[in-house]
VMD Tcl script that draws the C-alpha trace (Angstrom):
set ca {
  {-20.95 -31.16 2.64}
  {-22.85 -32.82 0.24}
  {-26.27 -33.60 2.34}
  {-27.44 -36.38 -0.69}
  {-24.80 -38.20 0.01}
  {-26.41 -41.93 1.33}
  {-25.43 -42.40 5.23}
  {-24.34 -45.65 4.71}
  {-22.00 -44.70 1.63}
  {-18.04 -43.92 1.72}
  {-17.97 -40.24 2.72}
  {-16.96 -37.58 0.14}
  {-14.28 -36.18 2.30}
  {-12.40 -38.94 1.76}
  {-11.37 -40.28 5.28}
  {-12.88 -44.18 4.36}
  {-15.01 -44.22 6.65}
  {-19.34 -43.98 6.37}
  {-20.83 -40.50 5.67}
  {-23.54 -41.29 8.88}
  {-19.85 -41.95 11.20}
  {-18.07 -38.65 9.63}
  {-19.38 -35.39 8.09}
  {-23.02 -35.98 8.70}
  {-24.56 -33.25 10.67}
  {-20.91 -32.21 11.45}
  {-19.38 -35.39 12.98}
  {-15.96 -36.66 12.53}
  {-14.35 -39.86 13.63}
  {-11.88 -39.49 16.29}
  {-8.49 -38.77 14.78}
  {-5.84 -41.57 15.69}
  {-4.28 -41.02 19.11}
  {-1.34 -38.21 18.62}
  {2.32 -40.04 18.79}
  {4.72 -38.39 20.36}
  {8.50 -38.84 21.01}
  {9.66 -38.51 17.21}
  {13.39 -37.20 16.55}
  {13.14 -33.06 15.98}
  {15.51 -30.84 15.33}
  {14.37 -27.63 15.98}
  {16.82 -24.75 14.80}
  {16.85 -21.02 15.36}
  {16.61 -18.45 12.10}
  {17.07 -15.13 11.42}
  {16.09 -15.57 7.84}
  {12.18 -16.21 6.87}
  {8.80 -15.24 6.08}
  {7.31 -14.09 9.23}
  {4.37 -16.38 11.29}
  {2.30 -18.01 8.52}
  {0.01 -20.08 10.88}
  {-2.60 -18.84 13.75}
  {-1.65 -19.36 17.23}
  {-5.02 -18.63 18.36}
  {-8.67 -17.49 17.28}
  {-8.11 -14.15 17.50}
  {-5.59 -14.35 14.89}
  {-7.37 -15.97 12.17}
  {-8.76 -12.95 10.68}
  {-4.75 -11.81 9.63}
  {-4.16 -11.77 6.49}
  {-1.85 -14.72 4.95}
  {1.25 -13.55 3.35}
  {1.01 -13.59 -0.72}
  {3.12 -16.50 -1.11}
  {1.54 -18.80 1.16}
  {-2.26 -17.40 -0.31}
  {-1.57 -18.16 -3.88}
  {-1.60 -22.01 -3.20}
  {-5.55 -21.09 -2.73}
  {-6.58 -20.58 -6.46}
  {-7.58 -23.86 -7.47}
  {-9.86 -22.17 -10.21}
  {-6.14 -21.13 -12.34}
  {-4.83 -24.05 -13.89}
  {-2.24 -23.61 -16.89}
  {-3.39 -24.54 -19.67}
  {0.61 -24.98 -21.03}
  {2.52 -27.50 -19.34}
  {6.25 -25.49 -20.12}
  {5.67 -22.20 -18.13}
  {8.53 -19.49 -18.27}
  {9.16 -18.12 -14.55}
  {7.24 -15.01 -14.87}
  {4.38 -17.32 -15.55}
  {4.69 -20.05 -12.71}
  {3.92 -17.81 -9.62}
  {0.50 -16.70 -10.80}
  {-0.56 -20.81 -10.18}
  {-1.50 -23.08 -7.10}
  {1.44 -25.32 -5.82}
  {-0.50 -28.29 -6.53}
  {-2.16 -27.30 -9.46}
  {1.47 -27.14 -10.79}
  {2.38 -30.29 -10.21}
  {-0.49 -32.04 -11.52}
  {-0.27 -30.37 -15.06}
  {2.98 -32.18 -15.15}
  {1.31 -35.25 -15.21}
  {-0.78 -34.35 -18.13}
  {-0.69 -37.17 -20.94}
  {1.48 -39.48 -18.94}
  {1.24 -43.41 -18.24}
  {-0.82 -43.52 -15.26}
  {-3.19 -40.63 -15.67}
  {-4.40 -40.86 -18.62}
  {-7.73 -40.07 -17.00}
  {-6.42 -37.13 -14.72}
  {-9.09 -34.55 -13.50}
  {-7.29 -32.36 -12.06}
  {-10.13 -29.70 -10.73}
  {-11.04 -33.29 -9.17}
  {-8.00 -33.78 -7.64}
  {-7.52 -30.36 -6.12}
  {-11.11 -30.83 -4.55}
  {-10.08 -34.12 -2.76}
  {-7.37 -32.32 -1.81}
  {-9.33 -29.36 -0.50}
  {-11.36 -31.67 1.59}
  {-8.56 -33.31 3.10}
  {-7.24 -29.59 3.97}
  {-10.86 -29.25 5.93}
  {-9.82 -33.14 7.69}
  {-6.31 -31.64 9.04}
  {-7.63 -27.93 9.78}
  {-10.76 -29.82 11.98}
  {-9.10 -32.16 13.44}
  {-5.91 -29.71 14.77}
  {-7.96 -27.38 16.30}
  {-10.52 -29.81 17.68}
  {-6.58 -31.20 19.33}
  {-4.96 -27.71 20.17}
  {-5.58 -28.05 23.13}
  {-3.49 -30.76 23.49}
  {-0.34 -28.23 22.74}
  {-1.65 -25.53 25.48}
  {-2.34 -27.99 27.95}
  {1.05 -29.42 27.97}
  {3.51 -27.93 25.47}
  {6.22 -30.18 26.63}
  {4.93 -33.49 25.01}
  {5.00 -31.33 21.76}
  {9.35 -29.58 21.36}
  {7.55 -26.83 23.28}
  {7.01 -26.00 19.72}
  {3.36 -25.10 18.25}
  {4.42 -25.55 14.64}
  {5.89 -29.23 15.34}
  {2.34 -29.84 17.08}
  {0.40 -28.77 13.73}
  {2.92 -30.40 11.60}
  {2.55 -33.96 13.86}
  {-1.14 -33.46 13.71}
  {-1.21 -33.09 9.76}
  {0.83 -35.80 8.87}
  {-1.47 -38.03 11.69}
  {-4.53 -37.42 9.96}
  {-3.21 -37.77 6.46}
  {-1.58 -41.37 7.29}
  {-3.63 -42.59 10.09}
  {-7.23 -41.57 9.10}
  {-6.77 -40.64 5.73}
  {-4.41 -43.99 4.49}
  {-1.67 -42.02 2.68}
  {1.14 -44.14 2.64}
  {4.16 -45.27 0.39}
  {3.66 -47.53 -2.57}
  {5.22 -50.92 -0.43}
  {5.95 -52.11 -4.46}
  {8.65 -49.74 -4.96}
  {10.19 -49.71 -1.47}
  {12.88 -51.72 -2.19}
  {15.51 -50.80 0.05}
  {15.34 -48.69 3.25}
  {17.81 -45.84 1.40}
  {14.98 -45.44 -1.21}
  {17.65 -46.96 -3.46}
  {14.34 -47.38 -5.58}
  {14.40 -44.12 -6.71}
  {17.76 -44.51 -9.00}
  {15.74 -47.83 -10.71}
  {14.34 -46.82 -13.78}
  {11.19 -48.58 -13.06}
  {10.43 -46.12 -10.30}
  {9.53 -43.56 -13.11}
  {7.71 -45.66 -15.06}
  {4.03 -44.79 -13.47}
  {3.34 -41.26 -13.12}
  {1.02 -42.11 -10.33}
  {3.65 -42.90 -8.06}
  {5.22 -39.49 -9.08}
  {2.63 -36.73 -9.04}
  {-0.47 -36.15 -6.93}
  {-3.15 -37.97 -8.51}
  {-1.65 -40.93 -7.52}
  {-2.23 -40.15 -3.87}
  {-5.80 -38.77 -4.52}
  {-6.72 -41.72 -6.73}
  {-5.57 -44.52 -4.10}
  {-3.82 -42.57 -1.09}
  {-0.61 -44.51 -2.25}
  {2.47 -42.89 -2.71}
  {6.57 -41.98 -2.77}
  {8.76 -39.32 -1.72}
  {8.27 -37.86 -5.07}
  {4.70 -37.28 -4.02}
  {4.04 -37.48 -0.49}
  {6.65 -33.93 0.54}
  {4.44 -32.48 -2.64}
  {1.14 -33.23 -0.69}
  {2.20 -32.20 2.47}
  {3.67 -29.00 1.17}
  {-0.18 -28.75 -0.93}
  {-2.40 -28.76 2.66}
  {0.22 -27.56 4.88}
  {-0.03 -23.59 2.36}
  {-3.67 -23.98 2.32}
  {-3.74 -23.87 6.12}
  {-1.11 -21.59 6.28}
  {1.83 -22.93 7.01}
  {5.15 -21.59 5.52}
  {5.87 -24.87 4.29}
  {9.11 -25.47 1.75}
  {10.06 -28.78 -0.77}
  {13.87 -29.33 -0.35}
  {15.72 -31.10 -2.47}
  {17.82 -34.03 -1.15}
  {19.94 -36.40 -3.31}
  {17.16 -38.46 -5.25}
  {14.91 -37.27 -2.47}
  {11.95 -34.85 -1.45}
  {11.29 -33.27 1.87}
  {9.71 -30.67 3.83}
  {10.59 -27.60 5.59}
  {8.56 -25.80 8.04}
  {10.77 -21.77 8.18}
  {8.80 -19.02 9.65}
  {11.60 -17.20 10.21}
  {11.36 -18.29 14.29}
  {11.72 -21.95 14.48}
  {13.02 -24.09 11.16}
  {12.66 -27.94 10.83}
  {13.12 -30.39 8.35}
  {9.86 -32.87 8.01}
  {9.84 -36.67 7.06}
  {7.42 -38.69 6.45}
  {5.91 -42.14 4.64}
  {3.36 -43.85 5.97}
  {5.17 -44.24 9.84}
  {4.90 -41.71 11.44}
  {6.86 -37.83 11.32}
  {10.41 -37.69 11.72}
  {12.51 -34.62 11.79}
  {16.08 -34.85 10.85}
  {18.34 -31.96 10.61}
  {20.05 -31.27 7.30}
  {23.30 -33.23 7.88}
  {21.10 -36.45 8.05}
  {20.54 -35.38 3.90}
  {24.30 -35.37 3.18}
  {24.43 -39.15 4.19}
  {20.97 -40.58 3.35}
  {19.16 -41.68 0.91}
  {23.10 -40.97 -1.21}
  {25.66 -39.19 -0.23}
  {26.00 -35.41 -0.95}
  {29.66 -34.49 -2.19}
  {31.55 -31.21 -0.98}
  {31.23 -30.38 -4.41}
  {27.83 -31.33 -5.08}
  {26.78 -29.12 -1.61}
  {29.12 -26.10 -3.34}
  {26.91 -25.84 -6.16}
  {23.65 -24.82 -4.11}
  {21.32 -27.31 -5.70}
  {20.80 -29.40 -2.24}
  {18.96 -28.86 0.97}
  {17.86 -25.48 0.39}
  {14.40 -24.76 0.23}
  {13.04 -24.22 -3.05}
  {11.75 -21.23 -4.72}
  {8.79 -21.53 -6.86}
  {10.40 -21.92 -10.03}
  {12.56 -24.50 -9.05}
  {9.72 -26.27 -7.25}
  {8.09 -26.06 -10.67}
  {11.50 -27.33 -12.27}
  {11.48 -30.34 -10.54}
  {7.81 -31.51 -10.98}
  {8.87 -30.93 -14.44}
  {12.57 -32.79 -14.71}
  {10.38 -36.05 -12.96}
  {8.05 -36.05 -16.10}
  {10.85 -36.19 -18.32}
  {11.73 -39.28 -16.56}
  {8.70 -40.59 -16.71}
  {8.55 -39.77 -20.73}
  {12.08 -41.15 -20.82}
  {10.72 -44.86 -19.19}
  {8.48 -44.90 -21.60}
  {10.36 -44.23 -24.74}
  {9.12 -41.01 -25.62}
  {12.61 -39.38 -25.93}
  {12.11 -36.39 -27.35}
  {9.39 -35.24 -25.21}
  {11.59 -35.96 -22.31}
  {14.29 -34.00 -23.54}
  {11.86 -31.29 -24.54}
  {11.39 -31.31 -20.63}
  {14.57 -31.31 -19.60}
  {15.92 -27.95 -21.72}
  {13.00 -26.33 -20.65}
  {14.74 -27.21 -16.84}
  {17.76 -26.13 -18.07}
  {16.07 -22.43 -18.69}
  {14.46 -22.87 -15.05}
  {17.42 -23.92 -13.08}
  {20.79 -22.84 -12.40}
  {23.39 -24.97 -11.25}
  {21.84 -28.10 -11.31}
  {24.97 -30.57 -11.26}
  {23.13 -33.53 -13.44}
  {20.94 -31.96 -15.93}
  {23.38 -31.82 -18.27}
  {24.09 -35.54 -18.09}
  {20.12 -35.94 -18.52}
  {20.05 -33.99 -21.86}
  {23.54 -35.45 -23.07}
  {21.74 -39.20 -22.53}
  {18.15 -37.89 -23.80}
  {19.62 -36.94 -26.82}
  {21.80 -39.78 -27.63}
  {18.50 -42.24 -27.39}
  {17.17 -39.26 -29.50}
  {19.74 -40.03 -31.90}
  {19.63 -44.06 -31.75}
  {16.32 -43.52 -32.35}
  {16.22 -41.89 -35.50}
  {19.41 -43.81 -36.94}
  {16.96 -46.92 -36.03}
  {14.20 -45.34 -38.46}
  {16.56 -44.97 -40.90}
  {17.85 -48.26 -41.64}
}
mol new
graphics top color blue
foreach p $ca { graphics top sphere $p radius 0.5 }
foreach p [lrange $ca 0 end-1] q [lrange $ca 1 end] { graphics top cylinder $p $q radius 0.2 }
display resetview
């Protein structure tokens, strides 16, 4: 931590506390009390990546699997937005999200390295508080579903929300079902959709808060996946031994079974489920395609139809079985034709 920061200035770690009461000389403001008793569904599975988190201090020198470790290289930021499948795994998950915000409304002053630096400081905050409180789990695991992964995710969400102030943008939370995600205004401002909005204002949506959760968790070595519901994103822990979903947005952590997302926030039909598009853990290419799709919606909402069509067409090269992409491309093509005809008149 920069010891030149004035004692009474806001702490550079992003906690919102004064430097003298936070990171100066290693001080930390105590994390808010850990909340327990949230719904959880821990599902055993024989399919996974192997344990990527650390059970105790003796395990910390173990090598992190490549698919987790790749998120740590924040200096390698792609110069292009439209990447090939073979390129995607070279880059950091958070950096891929941020490059898709380049040039959009609400990202005029985007500084990707600064955003990544803020996320790194939050990672250290979560790491420190988790280590400080881990004994609470080992002393009474029954209070935490007898699951260290559950405890660790509860700590991660608690620190992000209660210590750092991460929350859902109230201006976009029009209905409990998150029906706002279907409105055109939802996509108008990229700050509501991508990580830079969270690092700048602490406000986000279900398009960005799960991405932040995964970004922080993977940097801690947690085997987190991004999962797609219908007009919704959520997070999944899957280490091959435990598998559970994580839902957060400023009001604590909940964990719902997959069947919950068959009905919420919008029903997923049997035919849509058969496409294999929903409720599965996304691959790196699918994660990136989702960011690019969101970029396309933002471009459309702001009248940049040709660029939006370019984004959707690129998503079409990355993802098979997308049940709605053809309609997005047809709509963008129709709007583009309309624009051209209007220009000729």
